[in-house]
C-alpha positions in Angstrom: -197.0 27.8 60.0 -194.0 27.3 60.1 -192.4 24.1 61.4 -190.0 25.7 63.8 -186.9 22.7 62.2 -187.3 24.7 58.8 -187.0 28.8 60.6 -184.0 27.2 62.5 -182.9 26.3 59.2 -182.9 30.0 58.4 -181.8 31.2 60.8 -178.8 28.4 60.2 -178.3 29.7 56.0 -179.3 33.8 56.6 -176.0 33.8 59.8 -173.9 31.6 57.0 -174.5 33.7 53.8 -174.1 36.6 56.8 -170.5 35.7 57.8 -169.2 35.0 54.2 -170.8 38.5 53.0 -168.5 39.9 56.8 -165.6 37.8 54.8 -166.4 38.1 52.0 -166.2 42.8 52.5 -163.1 41.9 55.1 -161.5 40.4 52.9 -161.6 42.7 49.9 -160.3 45.8 52.0 -157.3 43.3 53.2 -156.2 43.1 50.1 -157.2 46.8 48.2 -155.2 48.5 52.0 -152.0 45.7 50.9 -152.5 47.7 47.6 -152.2 51.1 48.1 -150.5 50.5 51.1 -147.4 48.7 48.9 -147.7 51.8 46.6 -147.3 53.9 49.0 -144.3 52.4 50.0 -143.3 51.3 46.4 -142.8 55.4 45.1 -141.6 56.7 49.2 -138.9 54.1 48.4 -135.1 55.4 47.7 -134.0 54.7 43.8 -134.3 51.2 42.7 -135.2 49.4 45.7 -138.2 48.0 45.4 -140.2 46.5 48.9 -138.5 42.9 49.7 -135.3 44.6 49.0 -136.6 47.0 52.3 -138.0 43.9 54.3 -134.9 42.2 54.8 -132.9 44.9 55.1 -135.9 45.9 57.9 -135.1 43.7 59.3 -132.4 42.0 59.3 -131.5 45.1 61.2 -134.1 45.0 64.2 -132.5 41.4 64.7 -129.2 42.5 64.3 -128.3 38.1 64.1 -127.5 37.0 61.2 -130.3 34.4 59.1 -129.6 31.9 56.5 -132.4 32.5 53.6 -134.4 29.2 54.1 -135.3 31.4 57.5 -135.8 35.1 55.7 -137.8 32.6 53.2 -140.4 31.0 55.7 -140.3 34.5 57.7 -142.1 36.0 54.5 -144.0 33.4 53.4 -142.2 33.0 50.2 -140.2 30.9 48.1 -136.7 30.0 49.0 -136.1 30.7 45.1 -137.7 34.0 45.9 -135.6 34.9 48.2 -132.5 34.0 46.7 -133.2 35.7 44.1 -133.5 38.6 46.2 -130.8 38.3 48.8 -128.5 38.2 45.2 -129.8 41.9 44.6 -129.1 43.1 48.0 -126.0 41.1 47.8 -124.8 43.6 44.2 -126.0 46.0 45.6 -123.3 45.9 49.1 -126.3 46.2 51.8 -125.8 42.5 52.6 -123.5 39.7 52.7 -123.8 36.4 52.6 -120.8 33.8 54.2 -120.5 30.1 55.0 -122.2 28.7 58.3 -118.5 27.8 59.7 -121.0 25.5 61.2 -122.2 23.8 59.0 -121.1 24.6 55.0 -124.4 23.6 53.2 -125.5 26.2 54.8 -125.4 29.9 54.6 -125.4 33.1 56.8 -126.7 36.7 55.5 -126.4 39.7 57.7 -127.1 43.0 56.6 -124.3 45.1 55.5 -123.5 49.2 56.9 -124.8 49.4 53.8 -127.8 48.2 54.2 -128.7 48.7 57.1 -127.0 52.8 55.9 -129.8 52.0 53.0 -132.6 50.6 55.2 -132.4 53.5 57.1 -132.4 56.4 53.9 -135.5 54.5 52.9 -137.4 54.8 57.0 -136.8 58.3 56.8 -138.4 58.6 53.7 -140.7 56.6 54.1 -142.4 57.4 57.7 -143.5 60.8 57.3 -145.8 59.9 54.9 -147.3 56.5 57.0 -147.6 58.8 59.8 -149.3 60.5 57.7 -151.6 57.5 57.1 -152.1 57.0 61.1 -152.5 60.9 61.5 -155.8 61.7 59.4 -157.2 57.4 60.7 -156.4 58.2 64.3 -154.1 57.4 66.7 -156.7 55.9 68.3 -158.4 53.6 65.5 -154.9 52.4 64.9 -154.1 51.3 68.5 -157.8 50.2 68.9 -157.7 47.9 64.9 -154.2 46.5 65.4 -155.5 43.4 67.6 -157.7 42.6 65.4 -155.1 42.8 62.7 -152.6 40.6 64.7 -155.3 38.4 65.2 -156.2 37.6 61.7 -152.1 38.4 60.7 -151.4 34.7 62.6 -154.5 32.8 62.5 -154.0 32.6 58.9 -149.8 31.7 59.5 -152.4 28.6 61.3 -153.8 27.7 58.5 -150.7 28.1 56.2 -148.6 25.3 58.9 -149.5 22.0 58.0 
């Protein structure tokens, strides 16, 4: 005859193993989907534009306000050095303007230029049909049902990043 505490211990152990397997499956799917989505976006972007460039232009166009390089680095969860590299390439291409902050000379402010807005719009025009095809193939109702779960997952992961 089995002791009830032994049965409970096995049930807890089985539950933990099941949760671990579920977590592994979830992250495996997220990682693979991320890799495939990045490849889809990369192929659709106009020549020379990278996902990091498009992402910064898209955020600046959406916000329509200046941001510091540090704020942009934080928004994309990258180092300041990585953001500085991306911003230099965007500035060289004429897609952004970087100016000193007149209130605090130690800081710089970044804004999207008209050429950057045009490049972002061209990228969206090239990208949207492919993204729309994916949504259509998966089904709009399933995408709508999935979005809240993905948002909760993102928020939970963001919380885990803050000390």
